[in-house]
N, C-alpha and C positions, 0 to 999 in steps of 0.2 A: 221569489228571488232569494230571500234569506235562507230558505230550506236548501236551495241549490248550493249557495255558498257554504252552508254548514256541512253538506255532504262532501263538497270538494275539499274543505279543510280537514274533515275527519279522514278522508281517503289519503290526503297528503301526510297526515300524522301516522297513519298505519304504514304507509310505504316508507316513511322515514325511520320508523322504529324497526322495520324489517330490513332496512338497508344494511349491507354488510361492509365491513372494512375491506378495502382492496389495496393491494400493493401498487398496481399500475392502473391509472385512470384510463378512460376510453380514448383520450387524446395522447396517451403515451407517457404522461408525467408520472414519476415514481413518488409514492406516498411513504416516505421514510425519513427519519431524522436520526442524527448521531448525537449521543450524549456521553458525557464524561470522557471526552477525547483527551488523552494524556499529552499528545504532541502539541507543541506551541503553535499559535496562529502564525508564527514567523515562517513556517514551512510554506504557507500559501503565498507569501511575498517572495520566496525564492523562485517559484514558478509564476512570476508576475504576469506573463503573457496569457497563460491559461486562466488565471484569476480575473484578469480584465475581460477576457472573452466571455466568461461565464456570468459576469455581472448583468443585472437587468439594465434596460436602456436608461432608466432615470438615473441610476447610479453612474453609468458609463458617461452620460452627458454631463453630469455634475463634475466628474473627474476631468473630462475633456475641457470644460470651461475653466475650472479651477487651475488646471495646469498652465494654461496660457495667461490668464489674469494674474496668477501668482508669480509666474516668471517675469512678466512685464513690470509688476509692482516691485519685485525684489531688485531687479536691475535698475529700476527707476530710483530706488533708494541708494544704490551703489553710485549711480551717476550724480545724484545730488551730493553724496558724500565726497566724491572726487572734486566737484565744483566748490564745495564748502572748504575742503582742505586747501585747495589751490587758490582760495579767496577770489573766485570768479563771480560770486553773487553780488547783486546791487547793494546789499547792506554793507559790504566792505568798501564801497566807493573806490573801485579800481581806477587806475590812471588811464589816460587815453592811449598810452603806448603798451598797456597790459594785454598780453595774448592769453585768452582763456584756453582751458583744455577742450571745452566744447562750446562752440559758438551759440549764443542766444539761449542759454539756460539761465532762467531768472528765478526759479523756485522749484518746488516739488512737482507741481503740475507739468511744467515744461520738461523736467527730467523724466517723468513718466511717459510723456508723449515721445521724447527722443528714444526711450527704451522700446516703445512699441514700434516706432519707425525702423529701428535697427533690426529687431528680431524678425519682423515680417517683411523686411527689405522694401518698405514703401519709398523712403528717401525723398522727402519733399524738397530738400535742398536748402531749407531755411536754417536747420541746425546741423552741424557737422563737427567732426573731431579734427583738431589741429595737430600739427606735427611737433608741437612744443611739449607735449605731455606723454611720456611712455606708458604711464599707468592707464590713461584713457585708451591708448592703442591696444594694450593688452586686454582691457575689459571689453573693447569692441570685438576683438577676435574671439574671446571666450564666449560672449553672448551669441555671436553668430553661429558658432559650432553647436552650442547647447540648444539654440533655437531650432536648428536643423534636426537634431536628435529628437526633441520633443515633438516637432511637427511630423516626422516620419513615424514615430511610435504611435501617437494618438490617431493620426489619419489611417495608418495601417490597421489599428485595432478596430476602427469604425468600419473600414472596408471588409475586414475579415468577419466581423459580426454580421454584416449584411449578406455576405456571400457564403455563409456557413451552410453545409449540406443539410443541417438540421431543418432549415426552412424548406428545402426541397421535399423533405419527408411529409410536410403538411399537405401535399397534393396527392398523397396515397391514403386511401380511405378503406376501412373495413366495414362490413355489414354490422348493423346495430345488434343483431342477435346471431347466435349459432344455432343450427338445426340438426336434428338427428332423424335420419330416415334411411331407407334401403337404397343402395346404389350398386349396380352390377351384381345383385343377389346377395350383397353383404350389408350389414348394418354399419353406417358411417356417420361421423360427425362432420358437418359441412360448414364452411365459412366462405363468404364472398369477399374479394378484395379487388380494388379498382385503382387504376392510374389515371388521374384527372388531366395529366399533360400528355401531349403526343410524343414528347421526347422519352426515350426508353431508359429504364434502369438496367445497366449492363451487369451480367453475372448475378442475377437475383437469386436468393435462396430463402425458403420459407421453412420455419420450424416452430415448435412450441414447447412450453414448460408448464406442467401442472403443479401448482403450489398448494400444499395441504399440510395439515398437522398430522404427524405419524408418531407412533410409540414403538420403539425398538423392542426386540425380545429381552433386552437387558433392563427395560423399564424407563429408558430415556425418552423424553418428549422432545421431538424436533419440530419447531415451528417453521413454516415456510420451507418444508422439505420439497425438493425439486425432482420431478419425474419427467423424463424426456417424452415428448409427444411427436411422433413422426407424421407429417402431413404430405399428402401426395397430390400431384396435379396430373391430369391425363397425359399432358405433354412432357412430364418429367419435372421434378422439383429443382432441377439445376438449370441455370441459364434460360430463364423463362422469357418467352416472347410476350412481354407484358404491355401490349398495346391496347387490349380490350380487357374488361373485367374477367377475372378467373374465379372459379370455385375450387377451393382446396378442401380436401377431405382426409379424415383420419379413420382408418378401418378399426372397428371395435371388435377385436378378436380376443383370444385368451390372454395375450400379453398386454392388452390395453387396460389401463386403470379404470376405464368406463365399463368393463365387461360385466361386473357384478352390480351395476346400477340399473335401475328400471325407471319406467315413466312415473310410477307412483312414489318412488323414493328419491329421485334426483334432487328435488327441492330441499330435502332434509340433509343433503350432503354439504360438506364444508370444504370447498375447493375454489381455486381461481385459475383459470386457463389463460396464460399469457402467450400471445402469438407474435412472432418476430418476422420481419422481412428485411433482409440485408441486401444491399445493392450498391452499385457504383453509378454516380450521376454522369450521364453521357456528356454533358457540356463542360464540366469541370474536372472529371475523373476523380472526384472525391467520394469516399464511401459514406453511406448514410444508413441509418436503421430506423424502421418504423415499427411501432409496437402498440398493441391494444390488449385488453383483457376481457374475459367473460366470467361472470359468477353464475351459480346455478339458476337464478331467476332469468338469466339471459340466454339459457340453452333451452330451445323449444323442441320437445320430443314429439315426433309424428308430423313434421312439417318439411317442406322443401322450398327452395327459392323460386320465385316467379321468373319466367323468361325475361331477358333484358336486352338481348341483341336481336335485331331484325334487319331485313334488307329492303331498301327503298326501290321505287320504280326506276330511279336513275342508276341503279346498280351499286349504290353506296351502302355501307353498313352503318346502322344507326344504333346508338346505345341510349336506352331510355333510363335515366337515373332515377326516375320516379318509382320504378319497381326495384331499385337496387337492394333495399332491405325488406321488400314485401315477401311474405311467406304464404304458402298454400298448404292446407292440411291434406295429408295423404295417409293411406293405410300403412301402418308400421307396427312390427312386433313390439310388445311392451318391454322386452328385455333382450339383450344379446344372448344370454344363456339359453332362453327358450328357442331362439332362432337357430342356435348351434345344435341343440338337441333335436329339433325338427329336421334339420338337414341330415344329421347322422341317422335318424330313423328312416328317412326316405332312401338314403344310400344302402341301408341294410335290407330294405324291402326289395331293392333292385337285385341285390346279390343273392337273396334267398336265405333260408335257415337249414342247418343240418339236423337230422333226426338221429340222436345218439343211440336209439333202440333198434335202428334198422341194421340188419346183418345180411350181407350178400353171401348167398350160398351157391356153390358151383354145382351144376347138374350135368352128369355124364350122359349123353344121348347115344344109344346104340341102334343101329339100323339093321334089321334082318331082312335079307333079300332072298326070296324063294324063287327057284326056277321051275 
């Protein structure tokens, strides 16, 4: 038992030491931080709506509760101040004929309750503003308008947070690994993507970026240099009919950054392949983006994906997600360069070779006919 745990622990340490830093996590979150930003934090308050939407739920709910409790307590103090200035409180011993600004405010607690009743329009009927005090009427109007603004803003922020298209992107999943194998006689890098909902993403578009560190001819080192990676789907990479899992592939030709990689050297490479899927949510017409990334350890050379779609006896199509990320080993060239040279050699064999030493000489034939 202890030897098994020791092996598991040592294996975990080796994998952790081998783990590479990645810009985009598997679930699409970006691993980046900004330091020494010269602009003031005040610019985030200028765009307060986006700032509130980007906050985590715990901070958003804290602001939500604080906004209402704070406004109730603040106006409760103002109602208490109005009653105190107008000498409506019991400690002033008002006369029987005295008409208070607000009926039945006897202290700070009752002033807070009246503030809550006013802002949320409960109106129990026990406390009310009289017509003898213009200050109380003005304060009532001001709190009612401000309460509507706070209620609209905070409830709208909660609703917008719940209905963000970012949540729709969580039902789009990519395969755990990318594979490299032959497809249509060409060496390709393949990735599988699936839509877990039956509702479609309209106008979907898939593309990729290869992030790596490059050194320019001038000696400048560029970290996270981006190279475009074109992905193809058999049905076309524009306006996908994304109702069943799709296998997207990138052809490894001379223009591909994977052309000079091989099965033996790919693990020594330092790159990160980020794959994007953009689309419009059918229900809300809001655009969303799904992304994931693959590092060299997650690119399997010489494998293809197992079949996932089958047809039942009832005539329905069934998708088995148990095989979604399952791979099968297949015979694959160990590099794209070798496959390219092999195809060129076969093409030359079909065409034949010219012998430069062969000279065609013309022969004049004479026929003598004797009678």
